[in-house]
C-alpha positions in Angstrom: 2.1 -14.5 3.4 2.2 -14.5 -0.4 -0.9 -14.5 -2.5 -0.2 -16.3 -5.8 -3.0 -14.4 -7.5 -1.6 -11.0 -6.6 0.9 -8.9 -8.5 4.3 -10.5 -8.0 6.0 -7.1 -8.5 4.8 -5.9 -5.0 7.6 -5.2 -2.6 8.1 -6.0 1.0 9.0 -3.7 3.9 12.6 -4.9 3.7 12.7 -4.2 0.0 11.3 -0.8 0.5 13.8 0.0 3.2 16.6 -1.2 0.9 15.3 0.9 -1.9 14.9 4.0 0.3 18.4 3.4 1.7 19.8 4.3 -1.8 18.5 7.9 -1.5 19.8 10.8 0.7 18.4 10.3 4.2 17.0 13.9 4.3 14.6 13.5 1.3 10.9 13.9 2.1 8.6 10.9 1.5 5.2 11.8 -0.1 2.1 9.9 -1.3 -0.4 10.8 -4.0 -3.0 13.3 -2.9 -6.8 12.6 -3.3 -7.3 14.2 -6.7 -3.9 15.6 -7.5 -0.7 16.9 -5.8 1.1 15.0 -3.0 0.9 14.6 0.7 3.6 14.1 3.4 3.9 10.6 4.9 3.4 10.8 8.7 4.5 8.1 11.1 1.0 8.0 12.6 -0.5 7.3 9.1 1.1 3.9 8.9 -1.0 0.9 10.0 -1.2 -2.9 9.4 -4.4 -3.9 7.6 -5.7 -7.2 6.1 -6.3 -7.1 2.3 -7.3 -9.5 -0.4 -6.5 -9.4 -4.2 -9.4 -8.3 -6.4 -8.7 -9.6 -9.9 -11.8 -7.9 -11.4 -10.7 -4.4 -10.3 -11.4 -1.5 -12.6 -8.5 0.7 -14.0 -9.2 3.4 -11.5 -9.5 1.1 -8.5 -6.7 -0.5 -6.5 -5.8 -4.1 -7.0 -6.6 -4.9 -3.4 -9.6 -4.3 -1.0 -9.7 -4.5 2.8 -10.6 -8.0 3.8 -13.6 -7.0 6.0 -15.3 -6.0 2.7 -15.3 -9.6 1.6 -14.6 -12.0 4.5 -14.6 -15.1 2.3 -11.6 -14.2 0.3 -8.0 -15.3 1.1 -6.4 -12.3 2.9 -2.9 -11.2 3.7 -1.5 -8.5 6.0 0.0 -5.3 4.5 1.4 -2.0 5.8 -0.9 0.9 4.7 0.5 4.4 4.3 -2.6 6.6 4.6 -2.8 9.9 2.9 -3.1 13.0 5.0 -5.8 14.6 2.8 -9.3 13.2 2.5 
């Protein structure tokens, strides 16, 4: 499931669980809001998507795009934590 072109500092679900396990279990988990601030992470905002690495991304864009945007690229599955705000 690895993409050799992708950032090798990305973490897996197990690594995230292990990292989160070092914190008190009652801490809230948040994600960046759309423009600023933070949003709660909700269980129904987690999903599996198919992504591909986009080496020519701009500084303000993410390194990955959803695979349906460019079906010819090598894709890999990922867990997406969606923001609550739009």
